[in-house]
C-alpha positions in Angstrom: 22.9 -62.4 206.0 22.0 -63.4 202.3 24.6 -65.9 201.0 26.1 -65.4 197.6 24.5 -67.8 195.1 26.7 -70.3 193.5 25.9 -71.6 190.0 27.3 -74.8 189.2 28.9 -75.3 186.0 30.1 -78.5 184.1 33.8 -78.6 183.3 34.7 -77.2 179.8 37.7 -78.1 177.7 38.8 -74.1 177.6 41.3 -74.3 180.4 42.6 -77.3 179.4 43.3 -76.1 175.9 44.4 -72.7 177.0 47.1 -74.5 179.2 48.3 -76.6 176.4 48.9 -73.4 174.2 50.5 -71.7 177.0 53.1 -74.6 177.5 53.8 -74.7 173.7 54.5 -71.0 173.7 56.9 -71.2 176.9 58.7 -74.2 175.3 58.9 -72.2 171.9 60.4 -69.2 173.6 62.7 -71.3 175.4 64.1 -73.1 172.3 64.2 -69.9 170.4 66.5 -68.3 173.1 69.0 -71.4 173.2 69.0 -71.2 169.2 69.7 -67.6 169.0 72.3 -67.7 172.0 74.4 -70.4 170.0 74.0 -68.1 166.6 74.9 -65.1 168.4 78.0 -66.7 170.1 79.2 -68.1 166.8 81.3 -65.1 165.7 83.5 -65.2 162.6 87.1 -65.0 163.3 88.7 -61.5 163.5 85.5 -60.1 164.6 86.6 -59.5 168.3 89.1 -56.9 168.6 92.6 -58.0 168.9 93.8 -59.1 172.4 90.6 -58.5 173.8 89.3 -60.9 176.9 85.5 -60.7 176.9 83.9 -60.9 180.3 82.3 -64.4 180.9 78.8 -65.0 180.3 77.1 -68.4 179.8 74.1 -67.2 177.6 72.0 -70.0 179.1 69.2 -68.1 180.4 65.4 -67.8 180.0 63.8 -64.6 178.4 62.8 -63.6 182.2 66.2 -64.1 183.5 68.0 -62.8 180.5 67.9 -58.9 181.2 69.3 -59.0 184.5 72.0 -61.6 183.4 73.0 -59.8 180.4 73.0 -56.4 182.3 75.2 -57.9 185.2 77.6 -59.2 182.6 78.1 -56.3 180.6 77.9 -53.1 183.0 81.3 -53.4 184.2 82.8 -52.5 180.9 80.4 -49.5 180.2 82.1 -46.3 181.2 80.6 -42.9 181.7 82.7 -40.2 179.6 82.5 -36.5 180.5 84.4 -33.7 178.5 85.1 -30.0 178.6 85.9 -27.6 175.7 86.1 -23.9 175.2 83.6 -22.4 172.9 85.2 -20.1 170.7 82.6 -17.5 169.0 85.6 -16.3 166.6 86.1 -19.6 165.3 82.4 -20.2 163.9 79.9 -22.7 164.7 79.8 -26.2 163.5 76.2 -26.3 163.0 73.5 -29.0 163.8 74.3 -32.5 162.7 70.9 -33.2 161.3 68.2 -31.1 159.5 65.8 -33.7 158.2 62.9 -32.4 156.0 60.2 -34.0 158.4 59.2 -32.1 161.7 61.1 -34.3 163.8 64.6 -33.2 165.1 67.5 -35.8 164.8 69.3 -35.7 168.3 72.8 -36.8 168.8 72.1 -36.3 172.7 73.1 -32.6 172.9 72.1 -29.2 171.1 74.8 -26.6 171.3 72.7 -24.1 169.4 70.0 -24.1 171.9 70.2 -20.6 173.3 70.9 -19.0 169.9 68.1 -20.9 168.4 65.8 -19.1 171.1 67.3 -15.7 170.4 69.7 -15.4 173.2 72.6 -14.8 171.0 76.0 -16.3 170.9 78.4 -15.6 173.8 80.8 -12.6 173.4 83.8 -14.4 175.3 85.0 -18.0 175.2 82.8 -20.2 177.4 83.3 -23.8 178.9 81.4 -26.4 177.3 80.5 -29.6 179.0 79.4 -32.6 177.5 78.2 -36.2 178.8 78.0 -39.5 177.0 79.1 -43.3 177.4 81.7 -45.7 176.2 82.6 -49.6 176.0 86.0 -51.0 177.2 87.0 -53.4 174.2 90.5 -54.2 175.2 92.0 -54.8 178.6 94.7 -52.3 177.5 92.1 -49.7 178.2 91.1 -48.9 174.5 87.4 -47.5 174.6 84.9 -47.2 171.7 82.5 -44.2 171.8 80.9 -41.6 169.5 83.1 -39.0 168.1 80.6 -36.3 168.9 81.0 -37.4 172.5 84.5 -36.3 172.6 84.5 -33.8 170.0 84.5 -29.9 170.5 80.8 -28.9 170.6 81.5 -25.8 168.4 84.3 -24.0 167.0 85.9 -26.1 164.2 87.1 -29.6 164.4 89.2 -31.5 166.5 88.6 -33.1 170.3 87.7 -31.7 173.6 90.3 -30.3 175.7 89.7 -32.4 178.7 88.0 -36.1 178.7 87.4 -37.8 181.9 86.2 -41.5 182.0 84.2 -42.8 185.2 84.2 -46.5 185.8 81.6 -48.6 187.5 83.7 -49.2 190.5 83.7 -45.6 191.6 87.3 -45.0 189.8 88.0 -42.4 187.2 90.8 -41.6 184.8 91.3 -37.9 183.8 92.9 -36.6 180.5 92.0 -39.9 178.6 93.9 -39.9 175.3 92.0 -39.9 172.1 93.6 -42.4 169.8 91.7 -41.4 166.7 88.3 -40.8 165.4 86.2 -41.4 162.0 83.7 -38.3 161.5 82.0 -40.2 158.6 80.9 -43.1 160.9 80.9 -41.0 164.2 83.3 -43.4 166.0 86.0 -42.5 168.0 88.7 -44.7 169.9 90.0 -43.4 173.4 92.4 -44.7 175.9 92.8 -45.0 179.5 95.9 -46.2 181.6 95.6 -50.0 182.4 97.4 -52.8 183.9 95.5 -55.3 181.9 92.7 -55.8 184.7 89.8 -53.8 183.0 86.6 -55.5 182.4 86.0 -55.9 178.6 83.1 -56.1 176.5 82.3 -58.8 174.0 81.7 -57.8 170.4 79.0 -59.5 168.4 78.1 -59.8 164.9 75.4 -57.2 163.8 74.7 -59.1 160.3 73.4 -61.8 162.6 70.8 -59.7 164.1 67.2 -59.8 163.2 64.2 -57.6 163.3 62.5 -58.3 166.6 65.4 -59.5 168.5 65.7 -58.4 172.3 68.3 -56.0 172.9 69.4 -53.9 176.0 70.7 -50.3 175.6 73.2 -49.4 178.5 74.6 -45.8 179.4 74.3 -42.7 181.4 71.1 -40.8 180.0 71.0 -37.2 181.8 74.0 -38.3 183.8 72.3 -41.3 185.7 75.3 -44.0 185.4 74.6 -47.6 184.3 70.9 -47.2 183.5 69.7 -50.2 181.4 66.9 -50.1 179.1 65.2 -52.9 177.1 63.5 -53.1 173.5 63.6 -54.8 170.1 65.6 -54.5 166.9 62.8 -52.2 165.0 64.8 -52.3 161.7 68.1 -53.3 160.2 70.1 -51.1 157.8 68.2 -48.1 158.4 69.2 -44.9 156.6 68.3 -41.6 158.0 68.7 -38.2 156.1 71.0 -35.6 157.3 72.9 -38.0 159.3 76.5 -39.3 158.7 77.6 -40.2 155.3 77.3 -43.9 155.6 74.0 -44.8 156.8 73.4 -48.3 157.7 71.9 -48.0 161.4 70.2 -50.4 163.7 66.8 -49.1 165.0 65.7 -49.7 168.4 62.7 -48.9 170.5 64.7 -49.3 173.8 64.5 -46.0 175.6 67.7 -44.0 174.9 68.5 -40.5 175.8 71.2 -37.7 176.0 74.0 -39.4 177.6 73.4 -42.8 176.1 75.4 -41.7 173.4 78.6 -43.9 172.7 77.1 -46.6 174.8 76.4 -50.1 173.7 73.3 -52.0 172.3 73.7 -55.5 173.6 71.9 -58.7 172.4 70.7 -61.6 174.7 74.1 -63.3 174.3 75.8 -60.4 176.0 77.5 -59.4 173.1 78.0 -55.6 171.9 76.2 -55.5 168.2 75.6 -51.5 168.1 76.9 -48.1 169.6 73.9 -46.0 170.5 74.4 -42.6 168.4 71.2 -40.6 168.0 67.3 -40.5 168.3 64.8 -39.2 166.5 62.4 -37.2 168.6 60.1 -33.8 168.1 61.0 -33.3 172.1 64.6 -34.4 172.4 63.4 -37.2 174.6 63.2 -41.0 173.9 60.0 -41.6 171.8 61.1 -45.2 171.0 63.1 -44.4 167.8 67.0 -44.8 168.4 69.5 -45.6 166.1 73.0 -47.4 166.7 76.2 -47.7 164.7 76.3 -51.7 164.0 79.5 -53.8 165.0 80.2 -54.5 161.2 81.0 -50.8 160.8 82.5 -49.6 164.3 84.7 -52.5 164.5 86.0 -52.1 160.9 86.8 -48.5 162.1 88.3 -49.5 165.3 90.6 -52.1 164.0 91.8 -49.5 161.1 92.5 -46.9 163.9 94.4 -49.5 166.0 96.4 -51.1 163.4 96.9 -48.1 160.7 96.3 -45.0 162.7 93.5 -43.7 160.2 90.6 -45.1 158.4 90.5 -45.6 154.7 87.6 -46.7 152.7 87.3 -48.1 149.1 86.0 -46.1 146.1 84.2 -47.6 143.2 84.1 -44.6 140.9 80.6 -44.3 140.0 77.7 -41.6 140.5 74.6 -43.3 141.7 71.0 -42.3 140.8 69.4 -41.1 144.2 65.8 -41.7 143.0 64.5 -44.8 143.8 64.3 -47.5 141.3 60.6 -47.5 140.3 58.8 -50.2 138.3 58.8 -48.0 135.4 62.7 -47.4 135.6 63.3 -51.2 136.1 61.4 -52.0 133.1 63.3 -49.4 131.0 66.6 -50.9 132.1 65.4 -54.6 131.7 65.3 -55.5 135.3 63.1 -58.3 136.6 62.4 -56.5 140.0 62.6 -52.8 141.1 65.9 -53.2 142.9 69.6 -52.4 142.0 71.8 -49.1 141.7 71.7 -47.1 138.6 75.1 -45.8 137.4 74.4 -42.2 136.2 78.3 -41.2 135.8 81.6 -42.8 136.1 84.1 -40.7 137.8 87.8 -40.6 139.1 89.0 -40.6 142.6 88.5 -36.6 142.5 85.1 -36.8 141.4 85.5 -35.8 138.2 83.9 -37.7 134.9 86.6 -40.0 133.8 87.3 -43.3 132.3 90.2 -43.7 134.5 88.3 -44.7 137.8 88.1 -48.2 139.1 84.7 -48.9 137.9 85.5 -47.7 134.5 88.7 -49.9 134.5 86.8 -52.9 135.5 84.4 -52.5 132.5 81.3 -50.7 134.1 79.6 -48.0 132.2 77.0 -45.5 132.6 73.3 -46.9 132.6 74.4 -50.3 134.0 72.2 -51.5 137.1 74.3 -52.8 139.8 72.6 -55.9 141.6 75.1 -57.8 143.4 78.6 -57.5 144.8 80.7 -60.6 146.0 77.2 -62.5 146.3 75.6 -59.7 148.3 72.3 -58.5 146.7 72.4 -54.8 146.0 68.8 -53.2 146.3 69.5 -49.5 146.9 72.3 -47.0 147.0 73.1 -47.4 150.7 73.6 -51.2 150.2 76.5 -50.4 147.6 78.0 -47.6 149.7 78.1 -49.8 153.0 79.8 -52.6 151.1 82.3 -50.4 148.9 83.0 -48.1 152.3 83.9 -51.1 154.3 86.2 -52.8 151.8 90.0 -51.9 151.8 91.3 -50.2 148.8 93.1 -52.4 146.6 90.7 -55.3 147.0 88.8 -56.6 144.0 85.2 -57.1 143.9 83.2 -59.1 141.8 80.2 -57.1 140.6 77.1 -58.3 138.6 75.3 -55.8 136.8 72.3 -55.4 134.1 73.3 -53.8 130.8 70.3 -53.4 128.6 68.6 -56.5 130.1 71.6 -58.9 130.1 73.5 -59.8 133.1 77.2 -59.2 133.1 79.9 -59.8 135.6 83.1 -57.4 136.1 85.9 -57.3 138.4 86.5 -54.0 140.1 89.8 -53.1 142.0 88.9 -50.5 144.3 90.9 -47.1 144.8 90.8 -45.2 148.1 88.1 -42.7 148.8 89.3 -39.3 149.3 86.3 -37.1 148.3 84.7 -36.8 151.8 87.8 -37.5 154.0 89.9 -34.5 153.4 87.5 -31.8 154.3 86.2 -33.7 157.3 89.7 -33.9 158.8 90.1 -37.4 160.1 92.6 -37.5 162.7 95.8 -40.3 162.6 98.1 -41.4 165.0 100.7 -39.7 162.8 98.9 -36.5 162.6 98.6 -36.2 166.5 102.5 -36.4 166.5 103.5 -34.2 164.0 100.7 -31.8 163.3 98.7 -31.1 166.3 100.3 -28.9 168.9 100.9 -30.2 172.4 98.2 -29.5 174.8 98.6 -26.2 176.8 99.6 -26.6 180.3 96.7 -25.8 182.5 97.1 -22.7 184.5 95.3 -21.7 188.2 93.2 -19.1 186.0 92.1 -16.8 188.7 92.4 -12.8 188.9 92.1 -11.7 192.3 91.9 -8.6 194.2 92.0 -7.2 197.9 88.7 -7.1 199.7 87.8 -3.3 199.9 85.4 -2.0 202.6 82.9 -1.1 200.0 83.0 -4.9 198.8 82.8 -6.2 202.2 79.8 -4.3 202.8 78.2 -5.3 199.5 79.1 -9.0 199.8 77.8 -9.2 203.5 81.3 -10.1 204.8 82.6 -9.5 208.3 86.2 -8.1 207.5 88.3 -7.3 204.6 90.8 -10.2 205.2 90.9 -12.6 202.5 91.3 -12.4 198.6 88.3 -11.7 196.5 88.1 -13.5 193.1 87.4 -11.1 190.3 87.4 -13.6 187.3 87.8 -17.2 186.9 89.2 -18.3 183.3 87.1 -20.9 181.8 89.0 -24.4 181.6 91.4 -23.3 184.2 92.0 -25.6 187.3 90.1 -23.1 189.4 87.1 -23.3 187.1 87.4 -26.9 187.1 87.5 -27.1 190.9 84.2 -25.1 191.2 85.5 -21.5 192.2 83.5 -18.7 191.0 83.5 -14.9 190.7 82.9 -13.1 194.0 84.1 -15.8 196.1 86.5 -14.9 198.8 89.6 -16.9 199.6 90.2 -16.8 203.4 92.4 -19.9 204.0 94.8 -21.7 201.8 96.1 -25.1 203.3 94.7 -24.3 206.7 96.7 -21.0 206.9 95.1 -17.6 206.8 95.1 -15.5 203.7 95.4 -11.7 204.2 95.8 -10.0 200.9 96.7 -10.7 197.4 100.6 -10.2 197.9 101.0 -12.9 200.6 98.5 -15.2 198.5 100.5 -14.9 195.2 103.8 -15.2 197.4 102.7 -18.6 198.9 101.5 -19.8 195.5 105.0 -18.8 194.1 106.8 -20.6 196.4 105.1 -24.0 196.2 106.3 -26.8 194.0 104.8 -28.0 190.9 102.3 -30.8 191.8 101.8 -29.5 195.3 98.2 -29.8 196.6 96.5 -26.5 197.2 93.4 -26.4 199.2 91.3 -23.2 199.7 88.7 -22.4 202.1 86.3 -19.9 200.2 83.4 -17.6 201.7 80.7 -17.4 199.0 78.4 -14.5 199.4 74.8 -14.7 199.0 74.7 -18.5 199.1 71.3 -19.5 198.3 71.7 -22.9 200.4 73.6 -21.9 203.6 73.2 -18.5 205.5 74.0 -15.4 203.9 77.6 -16.4 203.4 78.4 -19.9 202.8 81.7 -21.6 203.4 83.4 -24.1 200.9 86.7 -26.0 200.3 88.1 -26.5 196.8 91.6 -27.9 195.7 93.7 -28.6 192.9 97.3 -29.4 192.4 99.8 -26.5 191.3 100.5 -26.9 187.8 
């Protein structure tokens, strides 16, 4: 057998140089991790929600270990949220949340108009609509932050879903979670579940310290797969997206997020929540690496206002801003050194009418002034100004620098409260819930039943006429929630035979409220079992 020829080579310096460069790279990554961990953990006072006891996380991991350590620390505080609402065609449609000019669709992880867009038409009768999303526990008393669109009605007007169920990582669940409040402009909602103070709580970080290129994890329930963790980096900060919420200042990430991730956390490598995953930009509805999250600088402000005041209020400066970009030509015309800043086109009052009685006018600003700085923060475009003013409480005075005919001037502007977009959007408050919202309707069993006629027995493949035939199941009822369907035949209740409708109704009537009802059901033409499948369904009497 011929042997493989061996060519003797003299040692070169390349392997040594490669190993040296690799060592320097690993050392640099390690140092960077330690530095970023310290920066992320050094939060400003008041950034953490009140009374929060964050889960423990040392933050002393390497990049290779970090993903698993962060996921292990944060996952217990991430919940799955499922909702039910009745779609009422007569109430009108809410419409799509985004309609950008480019061919890509903006998906907030749900498309209630899917059937109608493909020509099937709207349902003629109320239909039960289910939704799935995620949330993050931020206080041990059971307070959870999620997206408003996760807990809202799919269509048929404003408000929240009729039933909200929270599923925990340990398998427990809380039905009928209470909506404490929501803020549609930021797409943030706060819900609450009963707690004895033992719930795992997430640690909230400072999104203002996040940088493009930082590693992040997205955790949630895409397509119903609970506790799914995906990794990526921050692709952009302060991203503005046409057609989305009023205050655009999103964190963009390439971590894979899909339907069901909505409301779940975007987490940095210090185990801190710096964003709430909200929507994706996708031509197909699936993740293509362009996801957006509401930063903690926004959602925490909304959360604290809802908890402390029962509603969200925003500052209002009283200016109309030029929407066109600040081009070099315009910059030169107004005497700017750079093509940055926000041009005031008109001064308005709290009603949006041209006026010299608004905050900016009273502070000395005038039309054609260009705002370049507010309280030491640079203003480059309209979204910068909107974000700062919206996150500032009414009544607070801001120090505003503006360029007027090439000269820099400083003004003190005391903000009014913004009311232009809040009233039509219908933000809910704690007082509104108590005084204006009607009490939730008491759930009913929701069955229309009939005796099993001989003809029905033959058509359904039954062996006798004993039992009760379900003619109709009311959407959103206890029977619907339990899984009962039309043409199911109830043959036993709590272990006793059901002979006809009279007997069935009499037994139900004698039962006490809260007493369990367990039904044995025959389901004709069952695709899994034989011709007639046998099932058990249960609920408590209302």
